[in-house]
PALUMMI-742834 format. One record per residue: residue number from 0; residue in one letter; x, y, z of N, C-alpha, C, CB in turn. Coordinates in pm, whole numbers, always signed. Glycine has a CB too. Layout:
% PALUMMI-742834
+-----+--------+--------+--------+--------+--------+--------+--------+--------+--------+--------+--------+--------+--------+
: num : residu :    n_x :    n_y :    n_z :   ca_x :   ca_y :   ca_z :    c_x :    c_y :    c_z :   cb_x :   cb_y :   cb_z :
+-----+--------+--------+--------+--------+--------+--------+--------+--------+--------+--------+--------+--------+--------+
: NUM :      A :      X :      Y :      Z :      X :      Y :      Z :      X :      Y :      Z :      X :      Y :      Z :
...
+-----+--------+--------+--------+--------+--------+--------+--------+--------+--------+--------+--------+--------+--------+
END
This chain:
% PALUMMI-742834
+-----+--------+--------+--------+--------+--------+--------+--------+--------+--------+--------+--------+--------+--------+
: num : residu :    n_x :    n_y :    n_z :   ca_x :   ca_y :   ca_z :    c_x :    c_y :    c_z :   cb_x :   cb_y :   cb_z :
+-----+--------+--------+--------+--------+--------+--------+--------+--------+--------+--------+--------+--------+--------+
:   0 :      X :  +1461 :  +7685 :  +5071 :  +1496 :  +7561 :  +5137 :  +1471 :  +7444 :  +5045 :  +1417 :  +7545 :  +5267 :
:   1 :      X :  +1559 :  +7343 :  +5055 :  +1544 :  +7222 :  +4976 :  +1441 :  +7129 :  +5037 :  +1678 :  +7150 :  +4961 :
:   2 :      X :  +1422 :  +7017 :  +4972 :  +1329 :  +6918 :  +5024 :  +1378 :  +6865 :  +5158 :  +1310 :  +6803 :  +4924 :
:   3 :      X :  +1286 :  +6842 :  +5251 :  +1323 :  +6787 :  +5380 :  +1372 :  +6643 :  +5367 :  +1204 :  +6793 :  +5476 :
:   4 :      X :  +1307 :  +6569 :  +5281 :  +1341 :  +6429 :  +5261 :  +1366 :  +6408 :  +5111 :  +1227 :  +6333 :  +5314 :
:   5 :      X :  +1490 :  +6429 :  +5065 :  +1515 :  +6419 :  +4920 :  +1489 :  +6278 :  +4869 :  +1659 :  +6462 :  +4888 :
:   6 :      X :  +1453 :  +6266 :  +4742 :  +1427 :  +6133 :  +4686 :  +1555 :  +6052 :  +4674 :  +1361 :  +6145 :  +4550 :
:   7 :      X :  +1538 :  +5921 :  +4673 :  +1648 :  +5828 :  +4652 :  +1653 :  +5792 :  +4504 :  +1632 :  +5700 :  +4740 :
:   8 :      X :  +1768 :  +5736 :  +4463 :  +1782 :  +5691 :  +4325 :  +1747 :  +5542 :  +4315 :  +1926 :  +5716 :  +4274 :
:   9 :      X :  +1678 :  +5509 :  +4208 :  +1641 :  +5370 :  +4177 :  +1686 :  +5341 :  +4035 :  +1487 :  +5346 :  +4194 :
:  10 :      X :  +1762 :  +5234 :  +4020 :  +1807 :  +5190 :  +3888 :  +1694 :  +5112 :  +3823 :  +1937 :  +5104 :  +3897 :
:  11 :      X :  +1664 :  +5145 :  +3699 :  +1563 :  +5072 :  +3623 :  +1634 :  +5002 :  +3509 :  +1449 :  +5168 :  +3570 :
:  12 :      X :  +1617 :  +4871 :  +3502 :  +1674 :  +4790 :  +3394 :  +1560 :  +4752 :  +3300 :  +1747 :  +4663 :  +3450 :
:  13 :      X :  +1576 :  +4785 :  +3174 :  +1477 :  +4752 :  +3073 :  +1503 :  +4609 :  +3026 :  +1481 :  +4853 :  +2953 :
:  14 :      X :  +1402 :  +4524 :  +3036 :  +1418 :  +4382 :  +3003 :  +1313 :  +4337 :  +2902 :  +1408 :  +4296 :  +3131 :
:  15 :      X :  +1335 :  +4218 :  +2850 :  +1237 :  +4157 :  +2762 :  +1262 :  +4186 :  +2615 :  +1101 :  +4202 :  +2799 :
:  16 :      X :  +1162 :  +4151 :  +2536 :  +1167 :  +4172 :  +2391 :  +1037 :  +4236 :  +2348 :  +1192 :  +4037 :  +2314 :
:  17 :      X :  +1043 :  +4302 :  +2234 :   +921 :  +4359 :  +2178 :   +824 :  +4247 :  +2143 :   +953 :  +4446 :  +2053 :
:  18 :      X :   +694 :  +4275 :  +2150 :   +593 :  +4177 :  +2111 :   +619 :  +4132 :  +1967 :   +451 :  +4236 :  +2125 :
:  19 :      X :   +611 :  +4002 :  +1945 :   +638 :  +3946 :  +1812 :   +536 :  +3995 :  +1709 :   +636 :  +3794 :  +1818 :
:  20 :      X :   +414 :  +4026 :  +1753 :   +311 :  +4069 :  +1659 :   +307 :  +4221 :  +1639 :   +175 :  +4021 :  +1705 :
:  21 :      X :   +397 :  +4295 :  +1704 :   +401 :  +4441 :  +1687 :   +475 :  +4475 :  +1558 :   +469 :  +4509 :  +1809 :
:  22 :      X :   +418 :  +4567 :  +1482 :   +483 :  +4610 :  +1357 :   +598 :  +4705 :  +1390 :   +380 :  +4679 :  +1262 :
:  23 :      X :   +691 :  +4723 :  +1297 :   +798 :  +4821 :  +1319 :   +742 :  +4961 :  +1348 :   +890 :  +4827 :  +1197 :
:  24 :      X :   +630 :  +4996 :  +1283 :   +568 :  +5127 :  +1307 :   +516 :  +5138 :  +1450 :   +454 :  +5151 :  +1208 :
:  25 :      X :   +456 :  +5031 :  +1501 :   +406 :  +5032 :  +1639 :   +521 :  +5041 :  +1739 :   +322 :  +4906 :  +1667 :
:  26 :      X :   +627 :  +4968 :  +1712 :   +744 :  +4972 :  +1801 :   +806 :  +5112 :  +1798 :   +849 :  +4865 :  +1759 :
:  27 :      X :   +820 :  +5170 :  +1680 :   +878 :  +5304 :  +1670 :   +791 :  +5406 :  +1743 :   +895 :  +5345 :  +1523 :
:  28 :      X :   +660 :  +5392 :  +1732 :   +570 :  +5484 :  +1803 :   +590 :  +5472 :  +1954 :   +422 :  +5454 :  +1766 :
:  29 :      X :   +606 :  +5349 :  +2005 :   +630 :  +5330 :  +2148 :   +763 :  +5393 :  +2189 :   +630 :  +5179 :  +2183 :
:  30 :      X :   +865 :  +5377 :  +2105 :   +996 :  +5437 :  +2134 :   +986 :  +5589 :  +2135 :  +1101 :  +5391 :  +2029 :
:  31 :      X :   +918 :  +5646 :  +2036 :   +901 :  +5792 :  +2032 :   +825 :  +5841 :  +2154 :   +826 :  +5833 :  +1903 :
:  32 :      X :   +719 :  +5768 :  +2192 :   +642 :  +5804 :  +2312 :   +729 :  +5795 :  +2436 :   +518 :  +5714 :  +2326 :
:  33 :      X :   +816 :  +5693 :  +2441 :   +907 :  +5679 :  +2555 :   +996 :  +5801 :  +2569 :   +993 :  +5552 :  +2540 :
:  34 :      X :  +1059 :  +5844 :  +2459 :  +1150 :  +5958 :  +2468 :  +1076 :  +6087 :  +2507 :  +1222 :  +5978 :  +2335 :
:  35 :      X :   +953 :  +6104 :  +2460 :   +873 :  +6220 :  +2503 :   +845 :  +6212 :  +2653 :   +739 :  +6226 :  +2424 :
:  36 :      X :   +804 :  +6094 :  +2699 :   +776 :  +6071 :  +2842 :   +901 :  +6092 :  +2925 :   +720 :  +5929 :  +2864 :
:  37 :      X :  +1013 :  +6036 :  +2880 :  +1140 :  +6051 :  +2952 :  +1176 :  +6198 :  +2968 :  +1253 :  +5976 :  +2879 :
:  38 :      X :  +1163 :  +6274 :  +2861 :  +1196 :  +6417 :  +2867 :  +1110 :  +6489 :  +2970 :  +1179 :  +6482 :  +2728 :
:  39 :      X :   +981 :  +6458 :  +2972 :   +891 :  +6519 :  +3071 :   +933 :  +6481 :  +3213 :   +746 :  +6475 :  +3045 :
:  40 :      X :   +969 :  +6355 :  +3234 :  +1007 :  +6309 :  +3368 :  +1140 :  +6371 :  +3412 :  +1018 :  +6156 :  +3370 :
:  41 :      X :  +1234 :  +6386 :  +3320 :  +1362 :  +6450 :  +3352 :  +1339 :  +6596 :  +3388 :  +1462 :  +6438 :  +3233 :
:  42 :      X :  +1259 :  +6665 :  +3308 :  +1230 :  +6807 :  +3335 :  +1159 :  +6825 :  +3468 :  +1146 :  +6866 :  +3222 :
:  43 :      X :  +1078 :  +6727 :  +3508 :  +1006 :  +6733 :  +3636 :  +1094 :  +6691 :  +3754 :   +882 :  +6645 :  +3631 :
:  44 :      X :  +1218 :  +6648 :  +3726 :  +1307 :  +6605 :  +3832 :  +1276 :  +6468 :  +3889 :  +1304 :  +6704 :  +3942 :
:  45 :      X :  +1205 :  +6385 :  +3812 :  +1166 :  +6251 :  +3858 :  +1256 :  +6141 :  +3804 :  +1023 :  +6223 :  +3818 :
:  46 :      X :  +1333 :  +6173 :  +3699 :  +1419 :  +6073 :  +3638 :  +1549 :  +6136 :  +3593 :  +1349 :  +6005 :  +3520 :
:  47 :      X :  +1650 :  +6050 :  +3577 :  +1776 :  +6088 :  +3513 :  +1790 :  +5999 :  +3391 :  +1899 :  +6072 :  +3611 :
:  48 :      X :  +1845 :  +6055 :  +3286 :  +1860 :  +5978 :  +3162 :  +1954 :  +5859 :  +3182 :  +1912 :  +6068 :  +3049 :
:  49 :      X :  +1929 :  +5757 :  +3108 :  +2017 :  +5642 :  +3101 :  +2058 :  +5622 :  +2956 :  +1949 :  +5514 :  +3157 :
:  50 :      X :  +2081 :  +5498 :  +2920 :  +2124 :  +5468 :  +2783 :  +2070 :  +5332 :  +2741 :  +2277 :  +5471 :  +2771 :
:  51 :      X :  +2056 :  +5318 :  +2612 :  +2029 :  +5187 :  +2552 :  +2161 :  +5113 :  +2553 :  +1968 :  +5200 :  +2405 :
:  52 :      X :  +2159 :  +4983 :  +2574 :  +2281 :  +4903 :  +2575 :  +2301 :  +4836 :  +2439 :  +2277 :  +4798 :  +2687 :
:  53 :      X :  +2426 :  +4822 :  +2399 :  +2460 :  +4753 :  +2275 :  +2429 :  +4605 :  +2289 :  +2610 :  +4775 :  +2239 :
:  54 :      X :  +2419 :  +4537 :  +2177 :  +2388 :  +4394 :  +2180 :  +2509 :  +4308 :  +2208 :  +2327 :  +4352 :  +2048 :
:  55 :      X :  +2629 :  +4365 :  +2202 :  +2750 :  +4288 :  +2234 :  +2788 :  +4312 :  +2379 :  +2867 :  +4327 :  +2139 :
:  56 :      X :  +2873 :  +4227 :  +2432 :  +2919 :  +4243 :  +2570 :  +3018 :  +4134 :  +2603 :  +2802 :  +4240 :  +2668 :
:  57 :      X :  +3070 :  +4138 :  +2722 :  +3164 :  +4037 :  +2769 :  +3142 :  +4016 :  +2918 :  +3311 :  +4078 :  +2740 :
:  58 :      X :  +3173 :  +3896 :  +2965 :  +3166 :  +3865 :  +3107 :  +3303 :  +3813 :  +3148 :  +3053 :  +3760 :  +3138 :
:  59 :      X :  +3356 :  +3866 :  +3257 :  +3488 :  +3827 :  +3306 :  +3470 :  +3760 :  +3442 :  +3584 :  +3950 :  +3316 :
:  60 :      X :  +3535 :  +3646 :  +3462 :  +3528 :  +3577 :  +3590 :  +3664 :  +3582 :  +3658 :  +3482 :  +3430 :  +3572 :
:  61 :      X :  +3669 :  +3539 :  +3782 :  +3797 :  +3545 :  +3855 :  +3902 :  +3453 :  +3795 :  +3776 :  +3509 :  +4000 :
:  62 :      X :  +3860 :  +3354 :  +3719 :  +3957 :  +3267 :  +3653 :  +4018 :  +3336 :  +3531 :  +3891 :  +3135 :  +3610 :
:  63 :      X :  +3969 :  +3456 :  +3502 :  +4021 :  +3532 :  +3389 :  +3953 :  +3501 :  +3258 :  +4167 :  +3508 :  +3375 :
:  64 :      X :  +3853 :  +3414 :  +3262 :  +3783 :  +3377 :  +3141 :  +3694 :  +3493 :  +3097 :  +3699 :  +3248 :  +3162 :
:  65 :      X :  +3706 :  +3529 :  +2971 :  +3620 :  +3632 :  +2913 :  +3525 :  +3561 :  +2818 :  +3704 :  +3743 :  +2839 :
:  66 :      X :  +3396 :  +3582 :  +2837 :  +3294 :  +3519 :  +2755 :  +3221 :  +3627 :  +2678 :  +3197 :  +3436 :  +2841 :
:  67 :      X :  +3198 :  +3604 :  +2549 :  +3120 :  +3699 :  +2470 :  +2974 :  +3690 :  +2510 :  +3137 :  +3672 :  +2319 :
:  68 :      X :  +2902 :  +3800 :  +2494 :  +2760 :  +3804 :  +2528 :  +2680 :  +3843 :  +2406 :  +2734 :  +3900 :  +2645 :
:  69 :      X :  +2552 :  +3876 :  +2420 :  +2479 :  +3892 :  +2545 :  +2449 :  +3759 :  +2613 :  +2350 :  +3966 :  +2521 :
:  70 :      X :  +2398 :  +3767 :  +2732 :  +2385 :  +3650 :  +2817 :  +2239 :  +3629 :  +2856 :  +2471 :  +3664 :  +2941 :
:  71 :      X :  +2206 :  +3505 :  +2887 :  +2073 :  +3474 :  +2936 :  +1973 :  +3459 :  +2825 :  +2027 :  +3580 :  +3031 :
:  72 :      X :  +1854 :  +3420 :  +2866 :  +1744 :  +3405 :  +2772 :  +1693 :  +3543 :  +2733 :  +1631 :  +3319 :  +2833 :
:  73 :      X :  +1617 :  +3548 :  +2626 :  +1566 :  +3676 :  +2577 :  +1490 :  +3751 :  +2685 :  +1476 :  +3654 :  +2455 :
:  74 :      X :  +1413 :  +3680 :  +2768 :  +1336 :  +3748 :  +2873 :  +1426 :  +3808 :  +2980 :  +1238 :  +3652 :  +2936 :
:  75 :      X :  +1552 :  +3764 :  +2985 :  +1645 :  +3814 :  +3086 :  +1739 :  +3922 :  +3031 :  +1727 :  +3700 :  +3141 :
:  76 :      X :  +1735 :  +3948 :  +2902 :  +1826 :  +4043 :  +2840 :  +1796 :  +4184 :  +2891 :  +1814 :  +4038 :  +2686 :
:  77 :      X :  +1902 :  +4256 :  +2926 :  +1889 :  +4395 :  +2967 :  +1918 :  +4481 :  +2844 :  +1987 :  +4431 :  +3086 :
:  78 :      X :  +1819 :  +4560 :  +2803 :  +1833 :  +4640 :  +2683 :  +1873 :  +4784 :  +2709 :  +1707 :  +4639 :  +2607 :
:  79 :      X :  +1860 :  +4828 :  +2833 :  +1895 :  +4966 :  +2866 :  +1870 :  +4991 :  +3013 :  +1815 :  +5064 :  +2781 :
:  80 :      X :  +1900 :  +5113 :  +3054 :  +1881 :  +5150 :  +3195 :  +1852 :  +5299 :  +3205 :  +2006 :  +5113 :  +3278 :
:  81 :      X :  +1795 :  +5340 :  +3316 :  +1782 :  +5480 :  +3353 :  +1760 :  +5485 :  +3503 :  +1665 :  +5550 :  +3276 :
:  82 :      X :  +1756 :  +5604 :  +3559 :  +1739 :  +5622 :  +3703 :  +1610 :  +5697 :  +3731 :  +1860 :  +5698 :  +3763 :
:  83 :      X :  +1538 :  +5649 :  +3832 :  +1418 :  +5717 :  +3881 :  +1452 :  +5778 :  +4015 :  +1296 :  +5618 :  +3892 :
:  84 :      X :  +1400 :  +5897 :  +4041 :  +1415 :  +5963 :  +4170 :  +1280 :  +5954 :  +4240 :  +1462 :  +6114 :  +4154 :
:  85 :      X :  +1276 :  +5882 :  +4353 :  +1150 :  +5858 :  +4423 :  +1175 :  +5843 :  +4572 :  +1079 :  +5732 :  +4367 :
:  86 :      X :  +1068 :  +5848 :  +4650 :  +1078 :  +5837 :  +4795 :  +1057 :  +5695 :  +4845 :   +977 :  +5929 :  +4860 :
:  87 :      X :  +1022 :  +5603 :  +4756 :  +1004 :  +5463 :  +4795 :  +1012 :  +5374 :  +4671 :   +867 :  +5442 :  +4869 :
:  88 :      X :  +1035 :  +5247 :  +4694 :  +1036 :  +5151 :  +4584 :   +899 :  +5147 :  +4515 :  +1074 :  +5010 :  +4634 :
:  89 :      X :   +793 :  +5158 :  +4594 :   +658 :  +5156 :  +4539 :   +636 :  +5276 :  +4446 :   +554 :  +5156 :  +4651 :
:  90 :      X :   +685 :  +5393 :  +4488 :   +671 :  +5512 :  +4404 :   +753 :  +5496 :  +4276 :   +716 :  +5638 :  +4481 :
:  91 :      X :   +874 :  +5442 :  +4288 :   +958 :  +5419 :  +4170 :   +890 :  +5321 :  +4074 :  +1096 :  +5365 :  +4212 :
:  92 :      X :   +829 :  +5215 :  +4128 :   +760 :  +5118 :  +4044 :   +640 :  +5182 :  +3973 :   +714 :  +4997 :  +4127 :
:  93 :      X :   +569 :  +5269 :  +4043 :   +454 :  +5337 :  +3982 :   +499 :  +5427 :  +3868 :   +378 :  +5419 :  +4088 :
:  94 :      X :   +613 :  +5492 :  +3884 :   +667 :  +5576 :  +3777 :   +707 :  +5489 :  +3658 :   +788 :  +5659 :  +3826 :
:  95 :      X :   +780 :  +5380 :  +3684 :   +824 :  +5290 :  +3576 :   +705 :  +5230 :  +3502 :   +912 :  +5178 :  +3632 :
:  96 :      X :   +595 :  +5206 :  +3572 :   +476 :  +5146 :  +3511 :   +412 :  +5237 :  +3407 :   +374 :  +5111 :  +3618 :
:  97 :      X :   +448 :  +5365 :  +3407 :   +395 :  +5460 :  +3309 :   +471 :  +5455 :  +3176 :   +401 :  +5602 :  +3366 :
:  98 :      X :   +580 :  +5379 :  +3171 :   +662 :  +5374 :  +3050 :   +580 :  +5322 :  +2932 :   +787 :  +5285 :  +3073 :
:  99 :      X :   +571 :  +5398 :  +2824 :   +490 :  +5358 :  +2709 :   +534 :  +5227 :  +2644 :   +493 :  +5466 :  +2607 :
: 100 :      X :   +659 :  +5188 :  +2660 :   +708 :  +5065 :  +2596 :   +652 :  +4938 :  +2661 :   +860 :  +5062 :  +2602 :
: 101 :      X :   +597 :  +4950 :  +2780 :   +537 :  +4832 :  +2844 :   +423 :  +4775 :  +2760 :   +485 :  +4868 :  +2984 :
: 102 :      X :   +354 :  +4862 :  +2687 :   +241 :  +4818 :  +2606 :   +284 :  +4732 :  +2488 :   +164 :  +4938 :  +2556 :
: 103 :      X :   +414 :  +4727 :  +2460 :   +466 :  +4650 :  +2346 :   +560 :  +4539 :  +2390 :   +538 :  +4743 :  +2250 :
: 104 :      X :   +554 :  +4499 :  +2519 :   +625 :  +4378 :  +2559 :   +741 :  +4393 :  +2655 :   +673 :  +4313 :  +2443 :
: 105 :      X :   +795 :  +4513 :  +2670 :   +909 :  +4528 :  +2761 :   +861 :  +4533 :  +2905 :   +989 :  +4655 :  +2727 :
: 106 :      X :   +949 :  +4498 :  +2997 :   +919 :  +4510 :  +3139 :  +1043 :  +4561 :  +3209 :   +872 :  +4375 :  +3200 :
: 107 :      X :  +1029 :  +4600 :  +3336 :  +1134 :  +4673 :  +3404 :  +1162 :  +4617 :  +3542 :  +1098 :  +4819 :  +3414 :
: 108 :      X :  +1291 :  +4605 :  +3571 :  +1336 :  +4568 :  +3704 :  +1382 :  +4696 :  +3772 :  +1452 :  +4460 :  +3699 :
: 109 :      X :  +1333 :  +4721 :  +3892 :  +1368 :  +4843 :  +3966 :  +1447 :  +4802 :  +4089 :  +1241 :  +4924 :  +4005 :
: 110 :      X :  +1564 :  +4863 :  +4106 :  +1652 :  +4831 :  +4219 :  +1694 :  +4960 :  +4288 :  +1777 :  +4751 :  +4172 :
: 111 :      X :  +1675 :  +4967 :  +4420 :  +1724 :  +5085 :  +4493 :  +1876 :  +5093 :  +4483 :  +1679 :  +5081 :  +4641 :
: 112 :      X :  +1928 :  +5214 :  +4467 :  +2072 :  +5236 :  +4472 :  +2109 :  +5248 :  +4619 :  +2115 :  +5365 :  +4390 :
: 113 :      X :  +2199 :  +5164 :  +4666 :  +2241 :  +5165 :  +4806 :  +2358 :  +5261 :  +4820 :  +2280 :  +5021 :  +4856 :
: 114 :      X :  +2339 :  +5371 :  +4893 :  +2446 :  +5470 :  +4905 :  +2558 :  +5429 :  +5000 :  +2388 :  +5601 :  +4951 :
: 115 :      X :  +2540 :  +5317 :  +5070 :  +2639 :  +5273 :  +5168 :  +2753 :  +5201 :  +5096 :  +2575 :  +5181 :  +5274 :
: 116 :      X :  +2875 :  +5234 :  +5134 :  +2993 :  +5169 :  +5076 :  +2991 :  +5020 :  +5109 :  +3123 :  +5235 :  +5129 :
: 117 :      X :  +3034 :  +4938 :  +5014 :  +3037 :  +4793 :  +5033 :  +3127 :  +4756 :  +5150 :  +3085 :  +4723 :  +4905 :
: 118 :      X :  +3089 :  +4651 :  +5221 :  +3165 :  +4603 :  +5336 :  +3147 :  +4453 :  +5348 :  +3121 :  +4674 :  +5467 :
: 119 :      X :  +3254 :  +4383 :  +5386 :  +3245 :  +4239 :  +5408 :  +3156 :  +4207 :  +5527 :  +3385 :  +4179 :  +5430 :
: 120 :      X :  +3128 :  +4306 :  +5610 :  +3049 :  +4284 :  +5731 :  +2903 :  +4322 :  +5715 :  +3108 :  +4361 :  +5845 :
: 121 :      X :  +2869 :  +4383 :  +5603 :  +2730 :  +4419 :  +5576 :  +2664 :  +4304 :  +5502 :  +2720 :  +4551 :  +5494 :
: 122 :      X :  +2541 :  +4272 :  +5538 :  +2468 :  +4165 :  +5471 :  +2414 :  +4221 :  +5340 :  +2353 :  +4109 :  +5562 :
: 123 :      X :  +2456 :  +4161 :  +5229 :  +2410 :  +4201 :  +5096 :  +2382 :  +4076 :  +5015 :  +2515 :  +4292 :  +5025 :
: 124 :      X :  +2340 :  +4095 :  +4891 :  +2318 :  +3979 :  +4804 :  +2449 :  +3914 :  +4763 :  +2240 :  +4020 :  +4680 :
: 125 :      X :  +2563 :  +3979 :  +4794 :  +2694 :  +3923 :  +4761 :  +2757 :  +3852 :  +4880 :  +2787 :  +4033 :  +4713 :
: 126 :      X :  +2697 :  +3864 :  +5000 :  +2753 :  +3805 :  +5121 :  +2726 :  +3655 :  +5122 :  +2694 :  +3872 :  +5248 :
: 127 :      X :  +2829 :  +3572 :  +5150 :  +2806 :  +3428 :  +5157 :  +2705 :  +3392 :  +5266 :  +2938 :  +3354 :  +5181 :
: 128 :      X :  +2627 :  +3289 :  +5241 :  +2531 :  +3243 :  +5342 :  +2606 :  +3189 :  +5462 :  +2436 :  +3135 :  +5283 :
: 129 :      X :  +2551 :  +3212 :  +5582 :  +2617 :  +3163 :  +5704 :  +2584 :  +3019 :  +5729 :  +2575 :  +3246 :  +5824 :
+-----+--------+--------+--------+--------+--------+--------+--------+--------+--------+--------+--------+--------+--------+
END
């Protein structure tokens, strides 16, 4: 039998910049530790792999304007993503807090994946205020 209450997916966005005083060797060690940790979490069924994002990008608006990126201040830059499998946002945050790269300046935004199809009648962060 499978789990009675299967875990939900949580998107993790990697944000921020490496500490300015960290050496390339320290940053590489954190990256290596991250990949070891990620592999353990994937094998345990707690995470799904994501990807590092390129430094280039584009933003398209309804006016058809395409703007080159990246966008926002350095603290707002998204450097990568992955998925956590957890039973609550708190559990997902606790898993993300174990990421070795946090010790070198990065931080993580965790967002639940909403399995419900978008609707103009559902209240979301995209719904106009009444």
